[in-house]
N, C-alpha and C positions, 0 to 999 in steps of 0.2 A: 375573540376566539378564532383560531386558525380554521379555515374552511377546508374540509376534506373533499378533494376533487376525485374525479373518476381516474385521473392519471396517477394520483398518489395511491389509490387503492390498488391500481394495476402494478405499480412498482413494488409495493409491499408484497403483494401476492406472489410476484415473480421472485423476489428476494427470499421469502419464506420457502418457496418451492425449490429454489437452488440450494438453500441450507439443508433442507431435508434430503435432496439428492446427494449432497456432499457427505452427510452422515451415512447415508445408506451405501454410497460407493466405498467409504472407509471401512465400514463393517464387512462388506463383501470382499474387500482386499484382505482383511484380517482372516476371514474364513478361508479363502483360497491359498494364502501363504501359510497359515497356521501361526503367524506372528502378530502380536499386538501393536508393535511400533515399527514404522518403516522410516522414519526420520526423527531427528533429535527434538523437533518442534512438537511431536505427538505427546511426549512426556518427558521433558528434560531430566527430571530426577530419575526416573526409571531407566532411561538410556545411559545416564552416567553410572548408576549402580550396576547395570547390565555390562558395561565396559570394564568396570573394576572386577566384577566376577569372572569375566573372560580372561583377564589378565592373571588372576589367581588360579584358574583352571589350567592356563597354559604353563605356569610355573609348577603346578602340581604334576602336570603331565611329564615335565622334565624330571621331576623327583621319581616318577614311576619308571621312566626309562633308565635312570641312574640305578635304581633299585634292581632292575633286571640284569644290568650289566654287572653290578657288584656281585649278585648271586651267581652269575656265570663264572666270574673269576674265582670266587671262593669255592664253588663247586668243583671247578677244574683243579684248583689247589688241593682240595681234599682227596680227589680221585688220584691225583698224581703222587701225592705223599703216601697214600696207601699201597700204591704200586711199589714205592721205594721200600716201605716196610716189609712187603712180601719178598722183595729181592734180598733185603738184609737178613730176614729170618732163614733163607736159604743159605746165605753166606755163613750164618752162625752154624747151621747144621754141617756145612763143609768144614767149618773151623774146628768143631767138636771132633768130627771124623779125622781131620788132619793132625789132631793132637794125639792120636793113637800112636804109641811109640813102636808098635809092631809093623807099621807101614814101611814099605821100601820106597826108595827114591822115585821109582816109576809111578807109584800110587800118589805120592805127594805132588808130583809133576801134573798128573791128571786133574787133581783137586785144584791146584794152582791155576791151571788153565781155565777151569770153570770160574774160579774167582775173578780172574781177569775179565771174563766175558760179563759177569755179573757187575763188575765195576763200570764197565762200558755202558751197561744198561742204566745204572744209577746216573752216570755222566749225561747220557741222552735224556733222561727224565728231568735232570736238573736244568736242561735247556729247552724245556717245554714251553710252548707259547699259546696264548689265547687267540683263537681265530687265525692261527698261523702268523701273528704279527707281533704281539707284545709278550715279552718274557714274564713268566709266572714268578720266578725267583730272581729278584733284582735288589741292587742297593738303594734304588730310588723307590720311595713309597708311591703306590697307586691308590689314590683316594677318590671316593664319590660322595658327592653331597646328596643324601637321600631324604633330607627334610630340612626345614628351616633351622639352621644352627647346628645340624648334625651332619658330620662327615665320618665316613668309615673307611679304614684302609682295607684293600681288597687283595693285596698280594703279600708275599712273605719274602723277607730278605734272605739271601743265600747264607749269610753269616749265621742268622738265627736258626736256620734249618740244619746246617751242617756242622756246627761247632758247639760243643758242650764242655764247658769248664776247661777250655784250652785243648780239648781233644777234637781234631778235625776228622770227619767221616772218611774223607778220600785218603788221608794220611793213614788211617786205620786199615783201609782196604789194601793199601800198598804194603803196609807192614805184615799183613797176613801172607801175602804172596812171598814176601821176603823171608818170613819165618818158615814157610813150607819148603823154600829152597835150601835154607840153611840147616833145618832141623831144630831151630830154636823154639821155645814154647810160644804158643799163640795167646795173646792177650785177649781172652774172651770178655773181660770186664769193659774194655774199650768198645767192643762190638755192642755190648748191652747199652753203654752210654749213647752210642749212635742211634740205636733203635729207639731209646727212650726220648731222645731229643726229637726224632721224627714224629713220635706219638704225641708228644706235648705240643709241637707245632700244629699238628693236624687237629688237636682238641681245640686249640686257640681259634683256628680258622673256623672249626665247626660252631663255636660259640659266637663268632662274628656273624656266621651265616644265620644262626637262629635270631640274632638281634636284627639283622636286616629283614628277615621275614616278619618279625613282629612290627617293625616300622612300616613295612609294606602294607600290612593290614590297615594301619592308621592312614597311610597315603590314599589307599583305595576307598575307604570310608569317607575321608574328606572330599575326594573326588566326586563321589556319588552325592554328597551333601551340597557341594557347590553347584553341580548340574541341576539338582532339584531346585535350588533357589533361583538359578537362572531361568529355568523352565517356568517358575511361578511368575516371574517378571515378564518373560518375552512370549511365552506360549499362550494361545487362546484356549478358552474352555468351549469346546465345539458346541456342546448342548446349549450353553448359555448364549453363544454368539449366534447360533441359528435362530433362536427365539428372539434375540435382539434384531436380527436382520428382518424377520418376518414382521415385527412391530414397526420398524422403520420403513418397510415397504408399504405398509398399511397408512402410515402417516403421509408418506410421499403421495400415494394414490389419492388420499383425502385432499391434500394440497393442490394436486392437479385438478381435481374436480371443483375445488373452490375457485382456482384460478380461471377455470373455463367459464364459470358462472359471471365472473367479473369481466373477462375479456369479451364475452358475447355482446353484452349491451354496447360496449365501447365500439364494437365492429358495426353493429346496427346503426349507431349514431353516425359513424363515418360514412355508411352507405347512404344515408338520407342526404 
């Protein structure tokens, strides 16, 4: 049988005391930082899962930013097209007025001048940009990835906006001015086609905006769920941790007292 010496008791006592101190320091660090893990060795599985969740949160954060930008584009598109519709409705009023056969040349010229100004407004609106940089109406589609596997176009092509069945809006506006100058009949049906095309395109952009908003809610809900899962893995329960720390402090104090009882006889023996 192995003989238990005073030195062995002393070593065991010191080892237990250091172990208790280590546990207490770890719990104290958790309490002060609010985090359960400070290095991978604390809990490899939890740390690995935490890293995966952080990657998912980062990806979801990008979707959230893309959603916001897509909404900006679609909102700007809708507002700009609505302004075009208002301009074209004024053009139609003038066209109806200009169709009155009792008007003289001067009256027609005044109407034609206003139509030219309104045409310029439509032209300026067609060149509108987002944040002063990117054109709203372009041949190249501007798409945003707003969720896994979901991309949405956020701009409108100029062709889709200004052409309806071979009828071009700017050609229509030019023909109005020409008809006012020559006294020829003004083709109101072409104006109506242009207005309807604007309204149709605006409705499509509005539908896309609603879809983006719907997906935005899913993105935000997912973000909350991911952060909640991460918190459950990383964050301490303060009430539980405080109780644990008090318990470990008591255990450490007890190990100190026990070590003192063992060390004291050893010291006395040495002094003899």
